[in-house]
N, C-alpha and C positions, 0 to 999 in steps of 0.2 A: 403123337409124332415127335414132339419136342422133349428132350431130356431136361433134367433139372439144370444141368450145366448150361444148356442153350438159354434157359430162362434166366439164369444168373447173368449171363452175358448181356442179354437184352435189358435187364434191369440196370446193369452197370452203364450201358449206353444211354439209357433214359436219364439216369442221374447225372452223367457227364454233361449231357446237353442242358439239363436244368442248372447245373453249376455255372455253366458259361452264361446262362441267361439270368442267374441269381433268382430263380423261381422254383420253389418247392411246394407248390399247391398240389394237394392230393388229386384233385380233379384233372389237372393238366398232366401230371405224371402218369396217371392211369390211362388217360387218352392216348398218350404217346406210346405207352407200353402195349396197349391193345393194337395200335397201328402196326407195331413191329411184329406182333404175333400174326396178325392178318397178312402181313407182308411175307412171312415164312410160308404160310399156306398157299398164298398166291404163287410164290416161287416154286413150290412143289408142282402145282398145276401147270405152270409154264414149262417146267422140265418135261412133263409127259406130253404137253402140247407140241413142243419142238420135236419130240420123237415121232408124233403122228404126222407132222409136216414132212419129215424125212421119208416116212413110209409112203406118203402120197406121191412122191416122185416116181414111184413104181408105175403109176398110171401113165406118166409121160414116157417112161422107158418102154412100156408095152406098145404104145402108139408108134414109137420110132422103130421098134423091132418089126412091127406088123407092116410098116411101109417100105421095108427093105426089098430091093429087087432080087437079091440072092440071100434070103435068110438062112441061117444055120439051123441045125436041128434044135439047138438050145433056144434060138429066137422063136421057132415055131412052138416050142413047149412053154415058153414064157407066159406068165399071167401076172396081173397086178395084185396077187393075193397077199403080198406083204401089207398092203393097205386095205384091200377089200376082204376083210375077215371080221368075225364077231368080236374079237378082242379089241381091236382098234376102234371099231364102230361103237362099242359099248361106252367108250370114253367120249367120243365126239357127239353121240346122240343123247347123252344124259342132259336133260333140260336145265338142271342146275349148273352143270359144268359149262354148257353152252352160254348161259347167261353171264357167267363169270369171265369166260373167254372174251365175250363182246365188251363187257364193262372194263376189263383190264387192258383192252386193246392189244391182245396177244398177236394178232395178225400183223399189225403195224410194227410191233417190236421184233418179230421174227425176221423181218427183212426179206428181200426177194430172192437172193442167191444162196442164203445159208443152207437150206435143205438140199439144193442141187449139188453144192460142193461136198457136203457130207455124204450124200448118197453115192456120188461118183467115187469118192475115196474109199468108202465102205466096200463098194463093188470090186475095187482093185485089190484091197488088202484082205478081203474075206470072200474071195470069189468061190472057193471050194464049198464053204458052208452055205453060202447063199444059193449056189448052183444046185447043191444037194436038196435044199429046201424047195426050190422051184421044180425040180424034176420029180419030187415026191408027189404022186398024183392023189394020195389020200392022207394028207398030213393030219395028225391028231392035234388036240388042243395043246398038248405038251410040246409038240413040234413048233407050233406058232409061238408059244411062250419062249422057247429056247432061242429062236431066231431074233425075236424082239429083244431079249436080254443081251444077246450078242451084239446087236446094233446099238443098244443103249450103252453098253460097256465101252464100245468103240467111241461113242459120242463123248463120254466123260473122261476117257483115258487118252484118246488119240486125236480128237478133233479140236484144234485151236479155235476155230470159228464158233463152235458150240459154246465153249467156255467164255469166249469173248462176248457172245450174245448175252449170256447170263450176267457177266460183269457189267455190261453196258447199262442194263436196266435194273439190276438188283445187287447193289453193293453188299447186301447181307450174305451174298453167296460165300464170301470168305469165312463167315461165321457158321453158316448152316450147311456147307457143301456135303460133308460126310453124312450128316443126318438126312439131307434131301436125297442123296444118292441111294442110301439104304431104304428110305421110304419109297422111292421110285421103283426100285427093284421089287419091293414087296407088292406094289400095285400091279406091276407087270405079271408077277407070279400069280396074282389073284384074278387076272382078267379071264373071261369077260366080267366086267364089274357089275355089282348088284346095285339096287336102287338106294342103298345105304352108304354110298361112297362118302358123302359129306360127313355122316355120323362116324364112319369107320376111320377116316383120315384127318379130320379136323383135330388140331392139337388138343390133347386130352385134358379133361377138366381138372384133375388133381394137380398136374404140373402147372397149368396156366393160371387157374383161379386159386385153388387152395394154397399153393406155394407162391406163385408169382405175384398175384394181386395182393395177397396178405403181406408179403415181404415189401413190396413197393409202398403199400399204405403205411406199414410200420415205420419204414425209413422216413417217409414224408412227415409223419406226425411226431417222430422222436429224434429229429436231427440234433437238437440242442442236448438231449440226454446222451446220445451216442458220442457227441464231441466231449462231453464231460467225462464219460467213461474212458475214452481213448486218450485224451489229453495227458493225464498223469503218467501214462506208460510210455510216452514218447521220449522221456528223458531229455537228451540233448537236441531233440528235433523240435522245431517249431511247426505247428500244424499248417501255417500258411506257406511253409517252404517245401512241404511234401509234394510229390507229383500228385496231380489231381486224381489220377486213376488209383494210386495207392491209398489215398484217404477214402475214396469211395469203397474200395475193396475192404478196408478195415471196418468201415461203417456197416457194410453188408454182412461181413463175418460176425461182427458183434451183435447185429440184429438177429442173425440166425441162432446165436447162443441163447439170446433172451426170448425169442418168439417162435422158434421152430422146435417144439418138444420131441418130435419124432426123428429128427436128423442128428446122428451122433456127432459130437464135437470134433472128433478126428476127421470125419468126412468133410465137415465145414472147412476146417483148416486146409486140408489137402486140396479141396476144390478151388479155394481162392489162391493158393500157391500156384496151381496149374494155370488159372486164368491170368495171374500176374506174369507168368512166363511168356504168355502169348501177347499180352496187351500193355505191359509196362516196361520198365527199364531192366537192364541185365541184373542189377542187384536187388530188384524188387522181391523176387521169390523168397530170398533169405529174410528180407525185412518183414514181409507180410507174415511169414512163418513164425518168426520170433515174436512179433508184436501180438499176433492173435493168440499165441500160446500164453503170453503174459496176461493178456486181457482175460482169457479163459480162466486162468488160475485165480485171478483177483475176484472175478464174478463167482466162481465156484466157492471160494473161501467165504464170500459174503452171502452164500446161499441164494444167489440170483439166477442160477441156471437150474431149470427144472426140465428133466427129460423123462419121457414115457417109455418104459421098457427096460429090461435088464441090460446093463453094460453100455448104455448110450452116452453116459457122461465121460467115461474114461476112454 
């Protein structure tokens, strides 16, 4: 689920917090790193959970329409099938997911009015699509997926209260939003879910462990070495005057040069330039690009960069 860039950002955030506390113990860094990874998975579940909460309002809508003294033909045809279907129920009835929903207090986080507000506005803005779905007496699985995708896209693109709910409980939404949205769409397209949901959507082992854990561990154990490598290339800059984020990104980039044999050096440099654009100062991207390029050349000249595969160094 998580890309290497997401992993890099989480490692950066862990190191930033450690810098503020002046604590670089491997055990503590890894504990905080894994907490961030688990937080992203929880955020994904919360996304889908909120979608199910919105669909559940269809039951209330059904009761209101049934109680009308002068129901329209649409009222008579209306059913709560937006909620009462195998796709939504496969998520809610999964015992593992149900356990996480309870543990993470999703019900409390969702709030009382959020789902009703979204449902009402969705009904107003997508009346034709929803009406066509309701009047379809024999909807296929694809029809259910299509209306759920339409509803989800409305939530993340047009519903302020949906995004506000995410922000209120998961500050990491700003870092993970595009990835979470993509993964959520993938989940909806795969509904009804299999019993391997946890296995299928838990952040993948290669990115989380082989890359993220190894990078975090290397950074913690080699902080002094990384400073010694970076220091001579700073020229007129003093390390203690650099923006904290810039120094962390330099350390991470240098660590990848030294300890990630399958990642091309150009990829490493480009990735940290992009992260600098989003998380540091306006001038940081040029600074990071220039410094990492110089560090790479020095390490390469000293035969300290070892890459596996053709063309990975240049």
